[in-house]
KOLKOL-914665 format. One record per residue (C-alpha): residue number from 1; chain; x, y, z. Coordinates in nm, 3 decimals. Each point is the difference from the previous one (the first is absolute). Layout:
<pts>
{bavex NUM vodo A px X py Y pz Z}
...
</pts>
This chain:
<pts>
{bavex 1 vodo A px -1.974 py 0.315 pz -0.429}
{bavex 2 vodo A px 0.156 py -0.197 pz -0.320}
{bavex 3 vodo A px 0.174 py -0.294 pz 0.023}
{bavex 4 vodo A px 0.323 py 0.096 pz -0.055}
{bavex 5 vodo A px -0.018 py 0.235 pz 0.296}
{bavex 6 vodo A px -0.158 py -0.229 pz 0.246}
{bavex 7 vodo A px 0.292 py -0.208 pz -0.080}
{bavex 8 vodo A px 0.252 py 0.288 pz 0.102}
{bavex 9 vodo A px -0.227 py 0.074 pz 0.333}
{bavex 10 vodo A px 0.027 py -0.378 pz 0.102}
{bavex 11 vodo A px 0.365 py 0.005 pz -0.073}
{bavex 12 vodo A px 0.103 py 0.275 pz 0.155}
{bavex 13 vodo A px -0.243 py -0.097 pz 0.333}
{bavex 14 vodo A px 0.212 py -0.334 pz -0.040}
{bavex 15 vodo A px 0.312 py 0.178 pz -0.024}
{bavex 16 vodo A px -0.021 py 0.223 pz 0.298}
{bavex 17 vodo A px -0.143 py -0.306 pz 0.228}
{bavex 18 vodo A px 0.316 py -0.156 pz -0.075}
{bavex 19 vodo A px 0.227 py 0.231 pz 0.136}
{bavex 20 vodo A px 0.140 py 0.064 pz 0.319}
{bavex 21 vodo A px -0.186 py 0.321 pz 0.147}
{bavex 22 vodo A px 0.276 py 0.239 pz -0.014}
{bavex 23 vodo A px 0.051 py -0.093 pz -0.366}
{bavex 24 vodo A px -0.375 py -0.001 pz -0.088}
{bavex 25 vodo A px 0.029 py 0.341 pz 0.111}
{bavex 26 vodo A px 0.222 py 0.122 pz -0.259}
{bavex 27 vodo A px -0.154 py -0.135 pz -0.292}
{bavex 28 vodo A px -0.237 py 0.335 pz -0.036}
{bavex 29 vodo A px -0.286 py -0.261 pz -0.165}
{bavex 30 vodo A px 0.242 py -0.060 pz -0.268}
{bavex 31 vodo A px -0.038 py -0.407 pz -0.145}
{bavex 32 vodo A px 0.367 py 0.032 pz -0.040}
{bavex 33 vodo A px 0.190 py 0.232 pz 0.249}
{bavex 34 vodo A px 0.254 py 0.215 pz -0.162}
{bavex 35 vodo A px 0.337 py -0.135 pz 0.004}
{bavex 36 vodo A px 0.172 py 0.009 pz 0.315}
{bavex 37 vodo A px 0.366 py 0.118 pz 0.088}
{bavex 38 vodo A px 0.324 py -0.258 pz -0.058}
{bavex 39 vodo A px -0.029 py -0.288 pz 0.208}
{bavex 40 vodo A px 0.202 py 0.033 pz 0.324}
{bavex 41 vodo A px -0.106 py -0.346 pz 0.098}
{bavex 42 vodo A px -0.216 py -0.240 pz 0.187}
{bavex 43 vodo A px 0.180 py 0.011 pz 0.358}
{bavex 44 vodo A px 0.291 py 0.168 pz 0.136}
{bavex 45 vodo A px 0.209 py -0.294 pz 0.126}
{bavex 46 vodo A px -0.007 py -0.151 pz -0.436}
{bavex 47 vodo A px -0.188 py -0.305 pz 0.132}
{bavex 48 vodo A px -0.326 py 0.034 pz -0.199}
{bavex 49 vodo A px -0.082 py -0.203 pz -0.306}
{bavex 50 vodo A px -0.322 py -0.125 pz -0.192}
{bavex 51 vodo A px 0.030 py -0.312 pz -0.211}
{bavex 52 vodo A px -0.319 py -0.183 pz -0.159}
{bavex 53 vodo A px -0.092 py -0.258 pz -0.248}
{bavex 54 vodo A px -0.283 py 0.122 pz -0.247}
{bavex 55 vodo A px -0.183 py -0.248 pz -0.269}
{bavex 56 vodo A px -0.313 py 0.059 pz -0.236}
{bavex 57 vodo A px -0.060 py 0.290 pz -0.158}
{bavex 58 vodo A px 0.323 py 0.162 pz 0.050}
{bavex 59 vodo A px 0.354 py -0.214 pz 0.078}
{bavex 60 vodo A px 0.230 py 0.165 pz 0.234}
{bavex 61 vodo A px 0.257 py -0.116 pz 0.257}
{bavex 62 vodo A px 0.070 py 0.309 pz 0.235}
{bavex 63 vodo A px 0.300 py 0.034 pz 0.241}
{bavex 64 vodo A px 0.053 py 0.389 pz 0.075}
{bavex 65 vodo A px 0.222 py 0.036 pz 0.252}
{bavex 66 vodo A px 0.026 py 0.299 pz 0.251}
{bavex 67 vodo A px 0.085 py 0.265 pz -0.223}
{bavex 68 vodo A px -0.211 py -0.063 pz -0.274}
{bavex 69 vodo A px -0.291 py 0.030 pz 0.210}
{bavex 70 vodo A px -0.276 py 0.248 pz 0.178}
{bavex 71 vodo A px -0.141 py -0.129 pz 0.307}
{bavex 72 vodo A px -0.257 py 0.074 pz 0.279}
{bavex 73 vodo A px -0.256 py -0.175 pz 0.198}
{bavex 74 vodo A px -0.244 py 0.093 pz 0.272}
{bavex 75 vodo A px -0.252 py -0.168 pz 0.191}
{bavex 76 vodo A px -0.315 py -0.058 pz -0.187}
{bavex 77 vodo A px -0.312 py 0.228 pz 0.004}
{bavex 78 vodo A px -0.251 py -0.215 pz 0.208}
{bavex 79 vodo A px 0.289 py -0.052 pz 0.256}
{bavex 80 vodo A px 0.015 py -0.383 pz -0.110}
{bavex 81 vodo A px 0.374 py -0.087 pz -0.149}
{bavex 82 vodo A px 0.246 py 0.160 pz -0.189}
{bavex 83 vodo A px 0.028 py 0.167 pz -0.319}
{bavex 84 vodo A px 0.345 py 0.017 pz -0.201}
{bavex 85 vodo A px 0.083 py 0.163 pz -0.361}
{bavex 86 vodo A px 0.286 py -0.085 pz -0.211}
{bavex 87 vodo A px 0.077 py 0.223 pz -0.287}
{bavex 88 vodo A px 0.256 py -0.080 pz -0.236}
{bavex 89 vodo A px 0.257 py 0.152 pz -0.297}
{bavex 90 vodo A px -0.142 py 0.328 pz -0.151}
{bavex 91 vodo A px -0.049 py -0.096 pz -0.365}
{bavex 92 vodo A px -0.039 py 0.238 pz -0.309}
{bavex 93 vodo A px -0.342 py 0.178 pz -0.034}
{bavex 94 vodo A px -0.050 py -0.013 pz 0.378}
{bavex 95 vodo A px -0.031 py -0.377 pz 0.024}
{bavex 96 vodo A px 0.053 py -0.239 pz 0.259}
{bavex 97 vodo A px -0.117 py -0.292 pz 0.164}
{bavex 98 vodo A px -0.153 py -0.009 pz 0.381}
{bavex 99 vodo A px -0.101 py -0.261 pz 0.216}
{bavex 100 vodo A px -0.208 py 0.059 pz 0.325}
{bavex 101 vodo A px -0.074 py -0.266 pz 0.245}
{bavex 102 vodo A px -0.262 py 0.013 pz 0.226}
{bavex 103 vodo A px 0.094 py -0.218 pz 0.307}
{bavex 104 vodo A px -0.313 py -0.136 pz 0.225}
{bavex 105 vodo A px 0.051 py -0.037 pz 0.380}
{bavex 106 vodo A px 0.394 py 0.095 pz -0.010}
{bavex 107 vodo A px 0.067 py 0.180 pz 0.354}
{bavex 108 vodo A px 0.230 py 0.285 pz 0.072}
{bavex 109 vodo A px 0.365 py -0.162 pz 0.086}
{bavex 110 vodo A px -0.183 py -0.346 pz 0.020}
{bavex 111 vodo A px 0.107 py -0.335 pz -0.239}
{bavex 112 vodo A px -0.253 py -0.136 pz -0.185}
{bavex 113 vodo A px -0.102 py -0.328 pz -0.269}
{bavex 114 vodo A px -0.220 py -0.093 pz -0.231}
{bavex 115 vodo A px -0.151 py 0.353 pz -0.029}
{bavex 116 vodo A px -0.303 py 0.074 pz -0.255}
{bavex 117 vodo A px 0.150 py 0.245 pz -0.242}
{bavex 118 vodo A px -0.125 py 0.250 pz -0.250}
{bavex 119 vodo A px 0.193 py 0.093 pz -0.313}
{bavex 120 vodo A px -0.008 py 0.298 pz -0.228}
{bavex 121 vodo A px 0.234 py 0.029 pz -0.298}
{bavex 122 vodo A px -0.003 py 0.352 pz -0.162}
{bavex 123 vodo A px 0.187 py 0.061 pz -0.320}
{bavex 124 vodo A px 0.016 py 0.371 pz 0.063}
{bavex 125 vodo A px 0.010 py 0.197 pz -0.373}
{bavex 126 vodo A px -0.235 py -0.249 pz -0.138}
{bavex 127 vodo A px -0.295 py 0.021 pz 0.173}
{bavex 128 vodo A px 0.036 py -0.355 pz 0.050}
{bavex 129 vodo A px -0.119 py -0.168 pz 0.355}
{bavex 130 vodo A px -0.019 py -0.370 pz 0.157}
{bavex 131 vodo A px -0.196 py -0.077 pz 0.279}
{bavex 132 vodo A px -0.026 py -0.317 pz 0.227}
{bavex 133 vodo A px -0.352 py 0.172 pz 0.118}
{bavex 134 vodo A px 0.035 py -0.184 pz 0.324}
{bavex 135 vodo A px 0.206 py -0.188 pz 0.242}
{bavex 136 vodo A px -0.079 py -0.348 pz -0.095}
{bavex 137 vodo A px 0.260 py -0.032 pz -0.306}
{bavex 138 vodo A px 0.315 py 0.108 pz 0.143}
{bavex 139 vodo A px 0.185 py -0.112 pz 0.312}
{bavex 140 vodo A px 0.295 py 0.098 pz 0.215}
{bavex 141 vodo A px 0.189 py -0.301 pz 0.106}
{bavex 142 vodo A px 0.216 py 0.185 pz 0.273}
{bavex 143 vodo A px 0.064 py 0.371 pz 0.114}
{bavex 144 vodo A px 0.202 py 0.141 pz 0.253}
{bavex 145 vodo A px 0.049 py 0.377 pz 0.105}
{bavex 146 vodo A px 0.315 py 0.171 pz 0.135}
{bavex 147 vodo A px -0.014 py 0.317 pz 0.171}
{bavex 148 vodo A px 0.230 py 0.248 pz -0.197}
{bavex 149 vodo A px 0.017 py 0.406 pz 0.055}
{bavex 150 vodo A px 0.033 py 0.193 pz 0.281}
{bavex 151 vodo A px -0.262 py -0.144 pz 0.323}
{bavex 152 vodo A px -0.284 py 0.204 pz 0.103}
{bavex 153 vodo A px -0.387 py -0.011 pz 0.064}
{bavex 154 vodo A px -0.133 py 0.173 pz -0.252}
{bavex 155 vodo A px 0.145 py -0.132 pz -0.335}
{bavex 156 vodo A px 0.141 py -0.373 pz -0.003}
{bavex 157 vodo A px 0.195 py -0.101 pz -0.343}
{bavex 158 vodo A px 0.071 py -0.373 pz -0.067}
{bavex 159 vodo A px 0.146 py -0.191 pz -0.253}
{bavex 160 vodo A px -0.255 py -0.298 pz -0.099}
{bavex 161 vodo A px 0.161 py -0.309 pz -0.193}
{bavex 162 vodo A px -0.235 py -0.226 pz -0.110}
{bavex 163 vodo A px -0.055 py -0.261 pz -0.292}
{bavex 164 vodo A px -0.305 py -0.128 pz -0.173}
{bavex 165 vodo A px -0.171 py -0.134 pz -0.281}
{bavex 166 vodo A px -0.360 py 0.004 pz -0.202}
{bavex 167 vodo A px -0.220 py -0.286 pz -0.086}
{bavex 168 vodo A px -0.219 py 0.167 pz -0.217}
{bavex 169 vodo A px 0.080 py 0.343 pz -0.235}
{bavex 170 vodo A px -0.085 py 0.338 pz 0.010}
{bavex 171 vodo A px -0.248 py 0.123 pz -0.224}
{bavex 172 vodo A px 0.052 py 0.324 pz -0.231}
{bavex 173 vodo A px -0.215 py 0.283 pz 0.091}
{bavex 174 vodo A px -0.144 py 0.094 pz -0.375}
{bavex 175 vodo A px 0.078 py -0.300 pz -0.204}
{bavex 176 vodo A px -0.020 py -0.391 pz -0.035}
{bavex 177 vodo A px 0.370 py -0.043 pz 0.146}
{bavex 178 vodo A px 0.140 py -0.205 pz 0.268}
{bavex 179 vodo A px 0.316 py -0.057 pz 0.147}
{bavex 180 vodo A px 0.123 py -0.219 pz 0.284}
{bavex 181 vodo A px 0.280 py 0.103 pz 0.271}
{bavex 182 vodo A px 0.148 py -0.360 pz 0.059}
{bavex 183 vodo A px 0.227 py 0.126 pz 0.253}
{bavex 184 vodo A px 0.100 py 0.297 pz 0.190}
{bavex 185 vodo A px 0.331 py 0.152 pz 0.258}
{bavex 186 vodo A px -0.009 py 0.318 pz 0.147}
{bavex 187 vodo A px 0.185 py 0.253 pz 0.236}
{bavex 188 vodo A px -0.146 py 0.315 pz 0.048}
{bavex 189 vodo A px -0.108 py 0.285 pz 0.232}
{bavex 190 vodo A px -0.320 py 0.047 pz 0.217}
{bavex 191 vodo A px -0.112 py 0.294 pz 0.208}
{bavex 192 vodo A px -0.233 py 0.031 pz 0.301}
{bavex 193 vodo A px -0.066 py 0.315 pz 0.070}
{bavex 194 vodo A px -0.303 py -0.041 pz 0.301}
{bavex 195 vodo A px 0.065 py 0.199 pz 0.317}
{bavex 196 vodo A px 0.037 py -0.306 pz 0.248}
{bavex 197 vodo A px 0.208 py -0.353 pz -0.097}
{bavex 198 vodo A px -0.169 py -0.367 pz -0.063}
{bavex 199 vodo A px 0.058 py -0.185 pz 0.322}
{bavex 200 vodo A px 0.330 py -0.171 pz -0.040}
{bavex 201 vodo A px 0.181 py 0.270 pz -0.152}
{bavex 202 vodo A px 0.053 py 0.252 pz 0.251}
{bavex 203 vodo A px 0.393 py 0.175 pz 0.027}
{bavex 204 vodo A px 0.239 py -0.184 pz 0.185}
{bavex 205 vodo A px 0.139 py 0.132 pz 0.285}
</pts>
């Protein structure tokens, strides 16, 4: 396999692994998914957001409010922790920035502190991807979850509010570049759809 094809295959694999299951299934194996429908906002209540400070090969100050965001979240595939995805406004040529947080040890409905976190930063439409490639470079300093939506035993949704920082940079997949997310704050959504609630999350009587 030629070097360019190998890099593209690796990019696709990492890109799909970073997305929540529903989004990964919809990408049809393409490195960059087709442009989505116009954003309808992150959370129905209008209180979603993402703020982040990025320095290094790229210098960005992100301050996206609910209406500018597409967000999703789920339990991680291995059942340990949660994964949240935030995509910002769509730019020309199908370009936009997506940040994916894999928060280890986060449990359904429970607050958390000092949670190791994997971070992937994807520049869709540019085949540019940065990843910490592990959970030892970023930390969610504080996290809390608020139950939202209709109550039910099968599908359960939470608003997740968190803040954190990275102490070491994320590295580019196919180039000699690094970026450091010195701080981040977000409010997004995570869905749990296993058949029965975890202990302590049963519906109130």
